[in-house]
Each structure stands twice: as structure tokens, then as C-alpha cells.
N, C-alpha and C positions, 0 to 999 in steps of 0.2 A: 506287460502280461502280467493277468493276476495271477497267484497261486493259491490254490487248491486246498485245505489242509488233509490229511491222511484221515480216511475213512473211519468215521465215527469219533475224529475227536472235535470236541464242543468249545465253541467261542465262550469265555468265562466272564465275569471279574471279580478280580480279587483285592486283597488289601496289604499282603504282603510279598517279597520278591519269593520267601526261598515258599513258605507253608503255601503260598499260591500258585506255584510253580508245581508242589507235591500235590494240590488241587487237581491241577488240570490232568496230571500223570494217573494216579488216583482212580478218576473219573473216566478216562479214556481206558483203561483196565478196568473198569465198572467194581468198583471198588468202592463205595461213597459215603465218605465222611468227610464232615465240615471242616473248612479251611482254620476256626476254630479249634476246634477239637485237633489236628495235624500240628496246630504251633505248641498248643498247653502238650500233648500227649511225648513231645519230642524236647521237655520243661526249655522252651525258645524263650521264655519273658523272664526279662530282670531286670540288671541298670549295670551302666559302667560308667566312669570318666575316665579318661585319659589324654594327656599331653605330655607327647614326646619333644625335646627340644630340634625344634625345627620346624617342626607342623603343628597348626592348627589345635584348642582343643575339640574332645569329640566328646558327648553327649549321645547315651544311646542305650536304648529298655529292651535290647536284645541278651542271650544268655547261651551256653550250652552251643559254642562254634564247636565246631570237626576241626582239630587239630591233630597234631603227631601226639598217640598214647591215649585220647578221648574218643568217645563211641560219638560226639555229636547229634545235635538235633537229627539230622536226616535220618540215621542211622538208627538211632532210637528210637526215635515214628516208625521205620518202617518194623522193627522191634516187636513193640507192639501192635502191632497189625497182622501180621504175618511176612510181611511185605523183607525181601532182601535187596538191601543198598549196598552199591558198590559205588566208590567214587575214585575216579582217575584224574591223572595231569601229566601233563605231558613241556617238555621246553620245543616239543618239532610241533610247527603250528601244518607243515603238512600230515603229520601222524593225525593228527587233531580233524584236521577236517579228512578225510577218508575214513576215520573211524564215525563220524559223525553222517558219512554220505553213507557207508553201507548201515547204518541203525536203520537210518531209515530208508531203507531201499528194502528193509523188511520190516518195515512195515511199524517201526519204535522212535515214535518222538523220544526227543533228547532236551534232557534237563543240563544247561552247561550255565557255568559263571561267566559274565561278562562286567567292561565296562560302558556304564550307560551313557560316560561322554562321548563315546560314539556310536553311538545308537541314535541315528538320521532322526527319530518321529521323537525325543527328546527335548521340552523346552528348556533352558535357563536361563532366557532373556540375555540372550545374546554373550554371556560371559563364560568362559572356561570353568568346565565343572569335571570329576573325574572322580570316580567311586566304583572301585572291580568289585565289590564285594554283591553286584545284581546278579539274580538270579532269574531264567526264562526260560522257556521251552521250546524251541525248532520242533515244529509240528507239520510242515511242507516243501516242496521244493519245485524249482521248472526242468524242463527235459533239461537244459541247456546248463543245469548247476549254478548258474549267473543269479539269481534271486533265491531267496530261503521267507517261509512263513514261521513270524515270530510270535508267541503265545505270551502275553507282559500281563503288567495287572489291571490294566484299562481293556484288554482285547488281541485283537490278532493286528500286525502289522507287516507289509515286507517289506524285505532290507536286502541290499545285496549282499552278495558271499563274500565281498572285497572289506563292505562297512563291517560285517560280522567277525568276520577274521580280525579285522585290526583292533575290535572291541574284547578276543577272548585274546586276543594275544600285548595285550598293554601291561609298560611297565610301570606305569604309575601307582607308589607307595600311598598310606601302607597296605593295601590291600588287593595288588596284582591276581588274576583273575588266576593266569597259571593254564591254559586252556583249559578248565576243568571241566570233568562232563560225569553225568550219571551213569547208572544199569541197574536196572529194580528187575525181581522174579515176583512177581504176583501168585505166584502155583500153590500157596500154602496162606494164602490173605485169609483175615480171618477180623472179627472186632475186637478191641480188648476191653483183657479182662477185667471188675469189679479192683482187681489187687493192682493193676496195671495203673488206674486209675488215680488210685489214692495214691501209687509212686510216685507219677506224675506232679502231683499237688505237693505230695510230700517236699521232690528234689526240686521245686520252685523255692517252698519256705526255705528250707534250707541254704541255696545260695544267697537268698537276700539277706537273713538275720545270720545266715556265719559263712560270708565269703572267706575264701580265699585269701584274698586281699582288701585293704580297706579301698580301693577305687571300687570297689563295685561292691552291692545290695547293698542295702539301707543307707550304711555309712559312707556307699561311695555318692550318694546324695547329696550326704552330708558336708562331704569334702567339697565336691562340685560348689555346692553354696561357699563355703572358705575361698575357694582356688576363682571362681569368679568376678571377687571381688579384685580379685590381684592381675585381671586381664588386662584392665589400662596402661599397666606399668609396663607388660611384659612385649603386649603384639605393637604394631605400627597402626595408624588409624584405618588402613587398607583393608587388613586382617583380623581386624576388630568385629569391622564392621561383616567381613564376612564370616566371621566365625558367629555372629549372630544371626546369620540366614542359615549356618548352616547345620545351629542346633534347632533352629525353627523348623528344617526343615526333617531331621533327626527325632523330633516330637509330633510333629503334625501325618496326619494322611498323607500329607503330598508327599511323604519321604516314601510312604511304605508303611506304616505301620499302624495305620486302619486308625489312628486318631487318639491322642493322650499316650504315646510314646508305648504304645502297645496294649493298655487297662484294657482300651473299652473293649479287645479281642479276649486280654485275660478273664474278664467279667464274664463274657457268653459261654467261654471254656467253663468256666465252676458251675452257668447254670446249668450245661448239658450234663454234667460230671453232677449236681445236685439231683437232677432227674434220673439217670441208671443208676446212683447208689443208693435211691429214694430215703435224700437225706436235705432236707428241705431248710437246716440250718446253715448249710454252706450259700443259699439267697443270701443273707446278710452281708457273705462277704463278696457276693458279686455285687451289692449293691455300694459296698464300700471304696470296692475297687472299680465302678464307673463313677463316685461320685469327684475318686483322685485323676482320674482319666481327662473330666472336667477343669481339673486344677491345674492338670499339665498343660492342656489345652492355651487355658489362660495365658501361663507364661510363656507357651510358643507365641502367642500375638504380644508378647510384649518383644520375643526377641523377633520379630518378623519387622515391628514400628523401629524397632532400634536399629536396622538394617541401614533405615535411607533416611534416619533422623539427621535433625545438625548437630546434635550434640549425643551419639551415638553412647559413650561411657555415662548419662546422665541416666538413660532408659534401662540401661544396664544395669545398675547399683537400685532397680525396679523390681529385678527378679530374684532376689537375695533371699530377702523376707518372704516371699510365698514360695521359693525351693525347701526353705527351711523349715517350713508348716509342713510339705509334702511329704518330707520324711519321715515328722515325727507321725503324718498319719499312715504313710507304708507301715513303720514299725506295729504299729498299731491292727493295721488291716492281715499283714502278714503274720503273725501272731496269734490272732484269730482262727484266720485259717489253718495255720500249725496246729490248733485247738481242734479244728472240725475233724480233721482226719489223722 
């Protein structure tokens, strides 16, 4: 049985799960703002290197995650576009399911967090993979509530309710989704002001050049280059191979970054700001981040090659110098952007 979307809900192709899901919601409520703008307004681009004991290393290009005491990307994007955003979590699968049903029956698509490893349309080459920080929008249902329609980065997918609830209730760390869902109020929707555009640019510059901890920002890129050298000594071969594949995923467009660890999306956001602010000097910044995105893509290719190479450690060593060079280029590009705003 095919599941139809809510009336007026359009199928789109998007780049990143969070900003893409926001775009689906904004489009439904007739507030057309580009995905790049939604990401940038929320100060969603940055860098983090993280390696907790007992886990594999993580390299990511996102910033401004929602956490206690922090506004987070989703709410900040909402504030700068006149949209109220509330985020809810529950330990009760029943409550999460009932709330979702009620919202859909009321004509509200539901943005949720889930573990992509439990989504049947995801393909990980037959390997087990879990990441609970994945956002989708539930936008339709059948009358028996056996299946729902999910809007993801590549369009619509019909998913059984059983699979969806398993994905929402996953306990895999470090990002269990905790049945999280969002509610939106578009009654005061508006376009961002020029001051808000500048503030969004400045916020991301600050995060990259003056991060709260050395694992983030430009200093985090430099730390990643140093720590990558140590991976063969602290990871067994299986974990080393998986770490290289995982790093490739979180740089490449396949992992929802838009390619170049979000630098391509950042470049397009800066170009939009250049036009709206009447500042052609920002185009040079956009060009710089487009080039940096290409360099990150070259690094991603090396990590992907190392995943199934005869000697993954040897390929890994080839990534160190390019990452060091990227750190210097990022420092210069973010400084240039800071001077422009």
C-alpha cells in the first residue's frame, strides 16, 4: 500500500539531514529559504575532532549543536527567520508515537531524530552501522498506521511503523535519538535582517578562530592532523578501517555534508549573504571555502581508499600533510571572512 504525503508537502532533494529537514518544513509552511541559508543562519558550520576512550575517532564539520543551556542551530535558525522552534524528548516510545500520530492527523509534518542504521532504505554495504543524530520528516501515514512516509535527503521512503519506532528508540551511543521531535510556529515568519546575516557569519568565524576547546575550530583541525598519526597505535585493524570509512562518510556528500565537510554549503551561504548585504568582497571568501571544500574532498578520497587497502595505515599517513595544509587555509579563510563582517 502506497503512502501519500500530507496535502501540499513536496518531495525535495537536500544535502544535510538537519538543514534539509528544516527546508522540508519551511517549504510546507510556505516560507521558502534555501537550505544553505538555513544552515548558515543557525551557525551550523564548524569543525570538531573527538575521540573518547572505547570509541572510534570522529571528525565532523558541524557546529552549534542543541544541548542544555545552548540555543542550538535549529532554534537559532528559527529565531532569525521568525519561526518558533520547540524540541521535545521522551523515554516513552508510546508517548512519542501518540504525539506523532496526533500531529500528522492535525496536518503537521513531524521532524524527528532517529538512528539511520534502523532505516530500511539506508545502505551500508551489509555492515552494521548506527548513528542516532539523523533527522528526517514524517510526512504521511496510512489509515491503519502500519506504514508512514519519511522525507529524507534523497526524497520519500515508505517505512513501517515498527522500523521507525526502533530507529527513534535506539540506544546506540554517542548520539541516541531519545525519541526527539520538533514543533514549529510559523505565525510570525519573516526573512532574516542584514544584521542577522552578519551575526550568523561572525558567529561561525568566532567558533572557528576562538573555539571553546582545542578539539574544535581551526585548532581542532590541527589536533586532528596530530592525532591521526596515532590511530594505528591505538586502534586494531578492524577499527582502523572502520574509522577511515567513517571519516570519509562525514566529509563526503554521502554523509550529508553537501560535500567538502560542509564547506560547499558554507560557500553558497556566503554568496547569498554577499548579494543580500551588497558586499561583493564576500565573494572572495566564498571562493576560498569552495577551494577548501575541494581539498577536504581529496582527503575524503584517501580515507575511502584506506578503508579497503591492503595496508590502511600507509594510506592513513598520506592524509596528514593535506590536513595540516587545510588547517592553514581555513585559518586564513575564516580570518578573511571575519575582516569582511
